[in-house]
N, C-alpha and C positions, 0 to 999 in steps of 0.2 A: 929334370923336367922332359927329357926325352924318354925317361922310362914310363912316365905317366901318358906320353902320346901314344906311345907303343901299346900299353896296356889298354887304353882307349880304343884305339884301332882294331885290336884284337877282338875286344868286346863287341864292337860294331860289327865285325865280320863273323861273330858267332852266330850259327844259324838259330839258336833258340832267341838270342838277343834280335835277329832281324825278324823272326815269327811275330815277336811280341811288338815290335815297332810296326809291323804290318797290320796286326790286331787293333793296334791303338789307332793307327791312322783310319781302318775301316770303321772302327766305332765312333771317332771323330767326324767322319763324312756321314755316317747315318744319323748321327745327333744333329749336324747341320742341315740335313734333308728333312728331318722331323720339324725342326724349329723354322724352316722355310715354309712348309706345309701348313703348319700350324698358323703362322703369319698370314699365310695366303687365305687360308679357311676364314680366319677372323676378318680380313678384309673382304672378302666375299660376301660374308653375313652381314657385316655393316652396310655394304652397298644395298643388298637386298632389303634390310630394314629401311633404309633411306628411301629407296625407290616405293616401298609400301606405304611409307608415311606421306610421300608426296602424292601419290595416287590417291589416298583416304583425304587428304587436304583437298585435292581437285574435285573429287566427288562431293565433297561437302560443301564446296563453292558452287557447283553446279546445283546441287540440291536446294541450297538456299536462294539462289537465283530463281529457279522454278518455283519455289514457295512464293516468293515475293510476286512474280508475274502472276500467279494463280489467285493470290489473296488480295493483291492491291490494284484497283481500277486503273489507277495512273500508271502504274507498272506495265499492266496489261497493254495500255493504249501506247506507251513509248516502245514495248516490244513489237506490237502490231506495226508501228511505223518503222522501226528498225528493219523488220523481216518482210517489208512490202506487202502487208495485209490491211484490209480495211475493218475485218470482222475480228473484233476482241475475243468474242466466245470461241472462234476458230483457234486463236492464239492460245487461249487458257486450255482447250482441248489437246492441243498439241504440247503444251508444256506438261500437262498432267499426265499424259502418256509417255513422255520423255522421261520423267520423273521415275515412273515405275520402270522402263526399259533401262535407264542408268544404273538403278540398284540391281536389276537383274544382269546387267552386263558387268557390273563389279564382281558379282558372284560367279559369272562366267569365266572371267579374268582369273579370280582367285583358284578356281578348280583347276584351270588350265596350267597354272604356276604350282600346283599342288599344295596350296595353302588351305583348300577347302575339299573335304571328301565329296564323293558322287551323291551318297545319300542326302546330305545337307543342300547341296546345289540343287539336287532332282526336287526336293521339297520346296524350295523357293520358286523354281520354275513352275512346277505343278500348281503351286498356290495361285499364282497369277492365271496362267493359262488354262488351268482346270476351272476357273470361275469367270473368265473374261467372256462378256457376253456383246462386246462392242462390235464395230465394223472391222472384220478380219482383214479385209483387202486394205483398208486405210492403215491398220496397224502394220502390214507388210510394206506398205509405201513409206510409212515413217521410218520404219527399220533400215531400209535401203538408203533413204535420203540422208539418215543421220550418220552414215558410214560406220556403223558398229562391224566389229571383227566378223569375217566371213562365216566362221564356225559358229558364233552365236547367232547370226542371221538364220543359219539353216537350222538350227535347233529350235528358234522360235518358230519357224515356219513349219517345222515338222509339229510342234506342240500345238500349233493353231489347227493343225489337221485340214490343211487346205489342200 
């Protein structure tokens, strides 16, 4: 038994064996780091997907609510009361404009998050602002009162060419 321990000790002290042990340790360490990185990457992807789905759900809910207020006179009257207005036409006007702005805001957010390329984002923005013939000052006030992202507001105002 003593011979086996001595032989084992000599083997462990051998420079080649020590080099192999160091190499095995380094490889194990690298594999561990790669596994951690892969797990971390998957977790970030899942989180980003969840956040995107949540944003999409919320946008759909806002758009459905806007559609309801625009198309249903009872909902228009209720919205007018909720927001302290006596003018149902003005409420419909606000909700219609906000419907467009919400879609453009979602496109802006997707662009800022690199989920949408600039040409696609630009086409959406130009499609609306290039053909908008309404009251530009009103639209600016609506943009600012709805607390949209500052960069989105600046881009909208620039495109309105005020």
